[in-house]
C-alpha positions in Angstrom: 12.1 7.2 -1.3 8.8 5.8 -2.7 8.8 2.3 -3.3 6.8 0.6 -6.2 6.5 -3.0 -7.0 6.6 -4.0 -10.5 5.4 -7.7 -11.3 6.3 -8.4 -14.8 7.5 -11.7 -16.3 8.8 -9.9 -19.5 12.2 -8.7 -18.8 12.1 -6.0 -21.4 8.9 -4.6 -20.2 9.9 -4.7 -16.4 13.2 -3.0 -17.4 11.4 -0.4 -19.3 9.1 0.4 -16.6 11.9 0.2 -13.7 13.9 3.0 -15.9 11.1 5.2 -16.1 10.0 4.9 -12.4 13.6 5.7 -11.4 13.6 9.0 -13.7 10.3 9.7 -11.9 12.1 9.4 -8.4 10.5 6.3 -7.4 12.6 3.2 -5.8 11.4 0.2 -8.1 11.2 -3.5 -6.6 11.1 -5.9 -9.2 9.6 -9.5 -9.3 9.0 -11.8 -12.3 6.7 -14.1 -10.8 3.8 -14.1 -8.3 5.5 -15.8 -5.6 8.7 -13.6 -5.8 6.1 -10.8 -6.0 4.8 -11.8 -2.5 8.1 -12.3 -1.0 9.3 -8.8 -2.0 6.2 -7.4 -0.4 7.3 -9.3 2.8 10.7 -8.0 2.5 9.6 -4.2 1.8 6.2 -3.7 3.9 7.0 0.2 2.9 6.0 -0.5 -0.7 3.0 1.8 -1.4 2.0 0.8 -5.0 2.3 -2.5 -6.6 2.0 -3.0 -10.3 0.8 -6.5 -11.4 1.0 -8.1 -14.5 -2.1 -10.4 -15.2 -0.4 -13.4 -17.3 2.4 -14.9 -15.2 4.3 -18.3 -15.4 3.0 -19.4 -12.0 -0.3 -17.8 -10.3 -2.1 -14.9 -12.3 -2.1 -11.3 -11.4 -5.7 -11.6 -10.2 -4.6 -14.2 -7.6 -1.7 -12.1 -6.5 -4.1 -9.1 -6.1 -6.6 -11.2 -3.8 -3.8 -12.5 -1.8 -2.3 -9.1 -1.1 -5.9 -7.8 -0.3 -6.5 -10.4 2.6 -3.6 -8.6 4.7 -3.0 -5.3 3.0 -6.1 -2.8 2.3 -4.0 0.4 2.2 -1.3 -0.5 -0.8 -2.3 0.9 -4.2 -2.6 -1.7 -6.9 -2.7 -1.2 -10.5 -3.2 -4.4 -12.9 -1.1 -4.3 -16.1 -2.6 -6.3 -19.0 -1.9 -6.8 -22.8 -5.6 -8.0 -23.2 -8.8 -5.4 -23.9 -11.5 -7.8 -22.9 -14.1 -6.2 -20.4 -13.9 -8.9 -18.1 -10.4 -8.6 -17.3 -10.7 -5.1 -16.4 -13.7 -5.9 -14.4 -12.1 -8.9 -12.8 -9.0 -7.0 -11.8 -11.1 -4.2 -10.0 -13.3 -6.7 -8.4 -10.3 -8.8 -6.8 -9.3 -5.6 -5.2 -7.3 -3.5 -7.7 -7.6 0.2 -8.0 -6.8 0.8 -11.3 -5.7 -0.8 -14.7 -3.2 0.1 -17.5 -3.5 -1.7 -20.8 -0.4 -2.4 -22.9 0.9 -0.8 -24.8 1.1 2.3 -22.3 3.2 5.4 -22.2 5.6 6.0 -19.2 3.8 9.3 -18.6 0.4 7.6 -18.2 1.7 4.9 -15.8 3.6 7.3 -13.7 0.5 9.7 -13.5 -1.6 6.9 -12.2 1.1 5.8 -9.7 1.3 9.4 -8.6 -2.3 9.5 -7.9 -2.5 6.6 -5.8 0.4 8.0 -3.6 -1.3 11.1 -3.2 -4.3 9.2 -1.7 -2.1 7.2 0.6 -0.7 10.7 1.8 -4.4 11.5 3.0 -5.7 14.8 3.4 -3.4 17.7 4.5 -6.5 19.6 6.4 -9.4 17.6 7.6 -12.6 19.7 8.6 -14.2 16.8 10.5 -12.6 14.1 12.3 -15.8 11.9 12.2 -18.9 11.8 9.6 -21.8 10.0 11.3 -24.5 8.9 9.1 -27.1 6.3 9.9 -25.3 3.2 10.9 -21.9 4.3 9.5 -19.2 6.3 11.1 -16.3 7.4 8.8 -13.2 8.6 10.9 -11.1 11.0 8.6 -8.1 10.8 11.0 -7.8 7.1 11.0 -9.2 6.6 7.6 -11.7 4.0 8.9 -15.4 3.3 8.4 -17.6 1.3 10.6 -21.1 -0.2 10.5 -23.3 -0.5 13.7 -19.6 -0.5 15.4 -18.2 -3.1 13.3 -15.0 -2.2 11.0 -15.5 -2.5 7.5 -12.1 -2.9 5.7 -11.6 -0.5 2.8 -9.2 -0.1 0.2 -7.8 3.9 -0.3 -9.9 4.3 -3.3 -13.0 2.8 -1.6 -12.3 5.3 1.4 -11.9 8.1 -1.0 -15.4 7.1 -2.6 -17.1 6.7 1.0 -15.9 10.2 2.1 -17.2 11.7 -1.2 -20.4 10.3 -0.8 -20.8 11.0 3.2 -19.7 14.3 2.6 -22.4 14.9 0.1 -25.6 13.2 1.7 -28.5 13.3 -0.6 -26.6 14.8 -3.6 -26.6 13.0 -6.8 -23.0 12.7 -8.0 -22.3 12.1 -11.5 -19.7 9.6 -12.7 -17.5 11.9 -14.0 -17.6 13.9 -10.7 -16.7 10.9 -9.0 -14.0 9.9 -11.3 -12.4 13.4 -11.3 -12.5 13.8 -7.4 -11.3 10.4 -6.6 -8.8 9.5 -9.3 -7.9 13.2 -10.4 -8.7 15.4 -12.9 -5.7 14.2 -15.1 -7.1 10.7 -15.0 -7.9 9.6 -18.6 -9.0 5.9 -17.7 -12.8 4.6 -18.6 -15.9 5.6 -16.3 -16.6 1.9 -15.9 -14.0 2.1 -12.8 -16.4 4.0 -11.1 -19.2 1.6 -11.5 -17.2 -1.6 -10.6 -15.8 0.2 -7.3 -19.5 1.0 -6.4 -20.4 -2.7 -7.0 -17.6 -3.5 -4.6 -18.5 -1.1 -2.0 -22.2 -2.3 -2.2 -20.7 -5.9 -1.4 -19.2 -4.5 1.9 -21.7 -2.1 3.1 -25.4 -3.1 1.7 -27.3 -5.6 3.5 -28.9 -6.9 0.0 -26.7 -5.8 -2.9 -29.5 -6.7 -5.0 -31.3 -3.8 -3.3 -29.1 -1.3 -2.1 -30.5 1.5 0.2 -27.2 3.5 0.9 -25.2 3.8 -2.5 -28.1 4.1 -4.9 -28.3 4.5 -8.5 -29.4 7.7 -10.2 -30.2 6.1 -13.7 -28.4 7.6 -16.6 -26.3 10.0 -14.2 -24.5 8.4 -11.4 -25.0 7.6 -7.6 -26.4 9.2 -4.4 -25.5 8.4 -0.9 -28.9 7.6 1.2 -27.9 6.6 4.7 
């Protein structure tokens, strides 16, 4: 059974999430503090998706996310917050989260986001190319890895999916809507800003100068283009 970690200090909300995930066929692993969540991940290394509340009694969800990402690039992470400020969403994504859900939310919405992350963890059923080699970059679609000048760049599953999309379409301008639909799924009802934040995060990892990107370039008023 696929495992999902729920880090939420409010018992009523956590129980609500657990019940609905169990109905959807997931095994729910509960945690009420950041320290407990990290311990649960140690005990359950096969957890595929983690849902992290931001406001916690010990360390905040951002710090938990950062800590997870130092050792685990593969797990899907969804930030859960009651706050609607723009910077909370951006901060969550920049610390390594793949998605965010704002309270109040519907069980169907949260389950759909988890389903989408698990689909990406499963990888492609059929791979046309084992390797895509462009400029200094080598994308291995079998191992789901990226190298630049022979050096491995650690990517989350969402970042890998974005890089595969761009490197499979060199020189083609891709709209934000197309990127969102391809990477997050056609049924994703989140905001387009998640694309921009992930592009910003990728540029930090792959560009020599993030202020003057030459690989992931902006097509103003439309989207982005791969130029390696």
